[in-house]
C-alpha positions in Angstrom: -1.3 6.0 -28.1 1.3 7.4 -30.5 0.3 10.2 -32.4 2.6 9.3 -35.3 1.4 5.7 -35.4 1.0 4.4 -38.9 -2.3 4.3 -40.5 -3.9 6.6 -37.8 -5.7 9.5 -40.0 -8.6 10.1 -37.9 -6.5 12.2 -35.1 -9.8 13.7 -33.7 -10.7 10.3 -32.7 -7.4 9.6 -30.9 -7.9 13.0 -29.0 -11.3 11.8 -28.2 -10.2 8.7 -27.0 -7.6 10.1 -24.9 -10.1 12.3 -22.9 -13.0 9.4 -22.8 -10.5 6.9 -21.4 -10.1 8.1 -18.0 -13.6 8.4 -17.6 -14.4 5.1 -19.0 -12.0 3.4 -16.7 -13.9 4.8 -13.7 -16.9 3.8 -14.9 -15.6 0.6 -15.6 -14.2 -0.8 -12.8 -15.6 1.5 -9.8 -19.3 1.7 -10.5 -21.7 -0.9 -10.0 -23.6 -0.8 -13.2 -24.1 -3.9 -15.4 -21.3 -4.4 -18.1 -22.8 -3.7 -21.8 -22.0 -6.1 -24.5 -18.7 -5.6 -26.2 -18.7 -3.4 -29.2 -18.6 -5.5 -32.7 -19.5 -2.9 -35.3 -16.8 -0.4 -34.5 -19.5 2.3 -34.4 -18.6 5.2 -32.1 -22.1 5.8 -31.5 -22.7 2.5 -29.9 -23.1 2.4 -26.2 -20.0 -0.1 -25.5 -17.9 1.4 -28.3 -15.7 3.4 -25.5 -16.1 1.2 -22.6 -14.7 -1.5 -25.1 -11.9 0.5 -26.0 -11.3 1.3 -21.9 -11.2 -2.4 -21.5 -8.8 -3.3 -24.1 -6.2 -0.4 -23.1 -6.9 -1.0 -19.6 -5.7 -4.7 -19.3 -2.8 -4.3 -21.7 -0.1 -1.8 -23.1 -1.1 -2.2 -26.5 -4.2 -3.4 -28.5 -5.8 -3.8 -31.9 -9.2 -2.1 -32.0 -11.2 -1.5 -35.3 -8.4 -2.2 -37.5 -6.2 0.3 -35.7 -2.9 -0.5 -33.3 -3.2 1.6 -30.2 -1.0 2.1 -27.0 -2.2 2.9 -23.4 -1.3 6.7 -23.2 0.1 6.2 -19.8 2.4 3.0 -21.0 1.0 1.2 -18.2 -2.1 -1.1 -17.6 -4.6 -1.6 -14.7 -3.4 -3.9 -12.4 -6.0 -6.5 -11.0 -5.5 -7.8 -7.4 -4.5 -11.3 -7.3 -3.1 -12.4 -4.0 -3.3 -11.1 -0.2 -0.2 -11.7 1.7 -0.4 -12.1 5.5 2.7 -12.4 7.5 2.1 -14.3 10.9 5.0 -13.5 13.4 3.9 -16.1 15.6 5.3 -16.8 19.1 8.5 -18.4 18.4 10.3 -19.4 15.1 8.2 -22.7 15.0 5.1 -21.1 14.5 5.9 -18.1 12.2 4.9 -18.1 8.5 3.3 -16.2 5.7 -0.2 -17.1 4.4 -1.1 -16.6 0.9 -4.8 -16.0 -0.4 -6.0 -15.8 -3.7 -8.4 -12.8 -4.3 -11.6 -12.9 -6.1 -11.8 -9.5 -7.5 -15.4 -9.1 -8.1 -16.4 -10.2 -4.6 -13.4 -9.6 -2.5 -13.4 -13.1 -1.1 -10.3 -15.1 -0.2 -9.0 -18.7 -1.0 -6.2 -19.8 0.6 -3.6 -21.1 -2.1 -2.0 -24.6 -2.0 0.9 -25.1 0.3 -0.1 -22.0 2.3 0.8 -21.0 5.2 4.5 -21.0 3.7 7.1 -21.5 6.9 9.5 -18.8 7.3 11.1 -19.4 10.7 12.6 -15.8 11.1 9.3 -14.3 12.4 8.1 -12.2 9.5 6.5 -8.7 10.2 6.2 -6.4 7.4 6.5 -7.3 3.7 6.4 -5.5 0.5 6.4 -7.0 -3.3 8.3 -5.4 -6.2 6.6 -3.8 -9.1 6.3 -7.0 -11.2 4.7 -9.1 -8.3 7.3 -11.7 -8.5 9.7 -10.9 -5.6 8.7 -10.3 -2.0 11.1 -8.7 0.5 10.2 -9.6 4.0 11.5 -7.9 7.5 12.3 -10.5 10.2 11.9 -9.8 13.8 13.5 -13.2 14.8 17.0 -12.8 13.4 16.9 -8.8 12.6 17.2 -9.7 8.8 15.2 -9.2 5.3 14.4 -12.0 3.5 14.0 -12.3 -0.2 11.5 -14.4 -1.6 10.1 -15.8 -4.9 6.3 -15.3 -5.6 4.8 -17.2 -8.2 2.3 -15.3 -10.4 0.2 -18.2 -11.3 0.1 -20.2 -8.1 1.0 -17.9 -5.3 3.6 -20.1 -4.0 6.4 -18.5 -2.1 9.9 -19.8 -1.9 13.2 -18.7 -1.1 15.3 -16.6 -3.5 18.2 -15.3 -1.9 20.0 -16.0 1.4 18.3 -13.3 4.2 20.5 -10.2 4.7 21.2 -9.8 8.5 21.0 -6.2 9.6 22.3 -4.5 12.5 19.4 -3.8 14.0 15.7 -5.0 14.0 13.8 -4.1 11.1 10.2 -2.8 11.0 8.7 -1.5 8.2 9.9 -1.6 4.4 9.7 0.9 1.7 10.6 0.0 -2.1 11.7 3.4 -4.2 9.2 3.5 -7.3 12.1 2.6 -9.5 13.0 -0.5 -7.9 16.7 0.3 -7.2 16.7 0.7 -3.8 14.9 -0.7 -0.5 14.9 1.2 2.7 14.0 -0.5 5.9 13.3 1.4 9.4 14.9 0.5 12.8 12.8 -0.2 15.5 15.6 -0.3 17.9 17.8 2.5 16.9 16.9 5.9 15.5 18.1 5.0 12.0 17.1 3.9 8.4 18.8 0.9 6.5 19.4 1.7 3.0 19.7 -1.4 0.8 20.8 -1.7 -2.9 18.7 -4.1 -5.1 20.4 -5.7 -8.4 19.1 -7.3 -11.4 18.5 -10.7 -9.7 16.5 -8.9 -6.9 19.4 -9.4 -4.5 19.9 -6.6 -1.9 23.1 -5.3 -0.3 23.8 -2.6 2.5 24.7 0.7 1.6 26.6 2.6 4.3 26.4 4.7 6.2 22.7 4.3 7.6 20.8 7.4 7.8 19.9 8.9 11.0 16.8 10.1 12.1 15.5 12.9 14.5 13.4 10.9 17.0 13.0 12.2 20.5 15.0 10.3 23.0 15.0 6.4 23.3 12.9 6.9 20.1 13.0 4.6 16.7 11.6 4.6 13.4 8.2 3.4 12.5 6.5 3.3 9.0 7.8 4.4 5.6 6.1 5.6 2.5 7.6 7.1 -0.9 5.6 9.6 -2.8 4.8 8.2 -6.6 7.8 9.9 -8.2 10.2 8.4 -5.8 11.8 11.5 -5.0 10.7 12.0 -1.3 10.4 9.4 1.8 8.2 10.0 4.8 9.1 8.4 7.8 7.1 8.1 11.0 9.1 8.9 14.2 8.4 6.9 17.3 9.1 7.8 20.9 8.3 6.7 24.6 5.1 7.7 26.2 5.2 11.4 26.9 7.4 12.3 24.2 6.6 14.2 21.4 7.4 12.4 18.2 6.4 13.3 14.5 7.1 12.8 10.7 10.4 13.3 9.1 11.0 14.2 5.4 13.6 13.1 3.2 15.3 13.6 -0.3 16.1 10.8 -2.4 19.3 10.9 -4.3 18.3 8.3 -7.2 21.7 7.8 -8.0 23.4 6.6 -4.9 20.4 6.2 -3.1 21.3 8.4 -0.1 18.7 10.3 2.0 18.9 14.0 3.0 16.4 15.4 5.7 13.9 18.0 4.4 12.5 18.8 7.6 10.9 17.2 10.8 7.1 17.8 11.8 6.2 17.3 15.3 2.7 15.7 15.6 1.7 13.6 18.8 3.0 10.7 20.9 4.7 8.1 19.0 3.8 8.3 15.6 4.1 4.5 14.5 2.3 4.9 11.0 2.1 7.0 8.2 0.4 7.1 4.8 0.3 9.2 1.6 -2.6 10.1 -0.7 -2.7 8.4 -4.3 -2.5 12.0 -5.6 1.0 13.0 -3.6 -1.3 15.8 -2.0 -1.7 14.8 1.7 0.4 12.7 3.9 -1.0 11.5 7.1 0.6 10.3 10.5 -1.1 8.3 13.3 0.0 8.6 16.8 0.0 5.3 19.0 0.0 6.7 22.3 -2.0 10.2 21.9 -4.2 8.5 19.8 -4.8 10.9 17.1 -4.3 11.4 13.0 -2.4 14.4 12.0 -3.1 15.4 8.2 -0.1 17.2 6.3 -0.8 19.4 3.0 2.3 18.4 0.6 4.4 20.7 -1.4 5.2 18.4 -4.6 8.3 20.1 -5.6 9.9 20.5 -2.1 8.6 17.7 -0.2 8.0 20.0 2.5 4.4 19.6 4.6 2.1 22.0 6.2 0.3 20.6 9.3 -3.6 20.6 9.2 -5.9 20.0 12.3 -5.5 16.9 13.9 -8.7 14.2 14.7 -9.3 11.8 17.1 -8.6 8.1 16.6 -9.3 4.7 18.3 -7.1 2.9 21.0 -3.5 2.5 19.8 -3.7 3.5 16.3 -0.9 1.4 15.0 -1.7 1.6 10.8 -2.9 4.0 8.3 -3.9 3.5 4.9 -5.5 5.8 2.1 -7.8 4.8 -0.8 -6.6 4.7 -4.3 -8.9 7.7 -5.4 -8.0 10.2 -2.6 -11.6 9.8 -0.8 -10.8 8.4 2.2 -8.3 7.4 5.2 -8.7 4.4 7.6 -6.8 3.8 10.9 -6.6 0.4 12.4 -7.2 1.1 16.2 -4.8 -2.0 17.4 -5.1 -1.8 21.3 -5.1 -5.1 23.1 -8.6 -6.7 23.9 -10.5 -4.6 21.2 -10.5 -3.8 17.7 -12.0 -0.9 15.5 -11.2 0.7 12.3 -11.6 4.5 12.1 -12.7 5.9 8.8 -12.5 9.2 7.5 -13.2 11.5 4.4 -10.8 13.5 3.1 -11.0 17.4 2.0 -9.8 17.5 -1.3 -8.4 20.9 -0.9 -6.6 20.5 2.3 -6.9 17.0 3.2 -8.4 17.6 6.6 -10.3 14.8 8.0 -14.1 14.2 8.9 -15.4 10.9 10.8 -17.6 9.1 8.4 -20.9 8.2 10.2 -20.6 5.0 12.2 -17.0 5.1 12.3 -15.1 3.5 14.2 -16.2 0.2 12.8 -15.6 -3.0 14.5 -13.1 -5.5 13.7 -11.2 -8.5 14.9 -8.9 -8.2 17.9 -6.0 -5.9 17.5 -5.5 -5.1 14.1 -2.3 -3.7 12.9 -2.3 -4.2 9.2 -4.6 -2.4 6.5 -4.6 -2.8 2.6 -7.2 -1.9 0.1 -7.4 -3.2 -3.5 -6.9 -1.2 -6.6 -10.5 -0.7 -7.3 -11.1 1.0 -3.9 -14.0 -1.3 -3.2 -12.6 -3.8 -0.7 -10.5 -3.4 2.4 -8.8 -6.3 4.7 -7.4 -5.8 8.2 -5.0 -8.3 9.9 -6.0 -9.0 13.6 -3.0 -10.2 15.6 -5.0 -11.4 18.5 -7.6 -12.5 16.8 -5.2 -14.9 14.5 -7.5 -13.6 11.4 -8.2 -11.5 8.4 -11.2 -9.3 8.2 -13.0 -8.2 4.9 -15.0 -5.4 4.1 -16.9 -3.5 1.2 -16.0 0.3 1.2 -19.3 2.1 0.9 -19.4 5.4 -1.1 -19.3 7.3 1.8 -16.5 5.4 3.3 -18.4 3.3 5.6 -17.1 -0.4 6.1 -19.8 -3.4 5.6 -18.5 -6.8 6.3 -18.0 -9.1 3.8 -19.4 -12.6 3.7 -17.2 -15.5 4.8 -14.9 -13.5 6.9 -13.1 -13.4 8.9 -10.9 -15.8 7.4 -8.0 -17.9 9.6 -4.6 -16.9 9.2 -1.4 -17.8 11.1 -0.1 -17.1 14.7 -0.6 -13.5 15.7 -0.7 -12.3 11.6 0.9 -8.7 11.5 0.6 -6.9 8.0 -1.5 -7.5 5.1 -0.4 -6.8 1.5 -2.4 -7.1 -1.9 -0.1 -8.2 -5.0 -1.8 -7.3 -8.4 -0.9 -8.0 -11.7 
């Protein structure tokens, strides 16, 4: 809301609305209360007055409310999850695809969209969608390339937008900088990060040189994550069993797309996955071989990390995710022939993790991808050996309760799961 908006004479009401908005949004989208009737009397004393205002501003950037023009003070609206994308690596180019499911946001249930799974013969592994949810970039293991796809926001249909960009080494994970100008791809066969520029049509081109990382001997690069401002990129460093790996922090030059190393932090063996909390305060690295998770306290100005006490995970932790409200961390334990998800509560001061009662929770065989919807109510896992997707309700204590109707069948060897919201 703009303070100098014409016709807004009751400034105290505007200030009060700003203060109440965040509380009202949390109540509206995160509680289990029954929704109240929308306000029609424009009476600030009515129980539904501020809930109505929160809904209107939460679903659009501007609105008319009781004869007054208003804007969302953050100039953004709350996004609602619409699709779940599942990359099916397959066992060959003939069996690889991407499954797309429509998400029912109230229940977390999935319904496969018409035409899914969509054939993508280059064996897709990780995907990332742009901020508008209209373009999807996919890292392919089959021909060491990145695909650029159209995603129809209404139907969920995927189609080829641009020709694949072939890289010099096999990409593993992808990360978009928050400005949407650059895409970064980790290499699973070299100690490098591919830097890619994005043009106005969504097409990508390689920037040279690639960025070298500080892996141990015979190492490569795992997952990549940005902080919300796009100033710093955090990278999981992998290595052979017995070699201590860790996390490397980089500073992004927003003008050139260049990466400058900030520091390297040793953790355990083969840090394949990494995650950052929604408030940018904490970074978490999961070590595949040493089977533990390292929390870091993050300096928002410099990007530096301070390592905290580690905690054990399950067999072969391969993916880490944080919930949208900085409460929980979940880790997919992807060991062959079994499957669990470890759940932890987050200490809000230092980021240290404590196991949730009942953790680890059972999943399908070999879970390797996790995704949480923006409300923080539902978690999904892709189960590589099971060929399916599991769904859970996230309890107030971080416990996972299986959703009705799951697991849902995906394609051959599902790898990553990504929620696309609008």
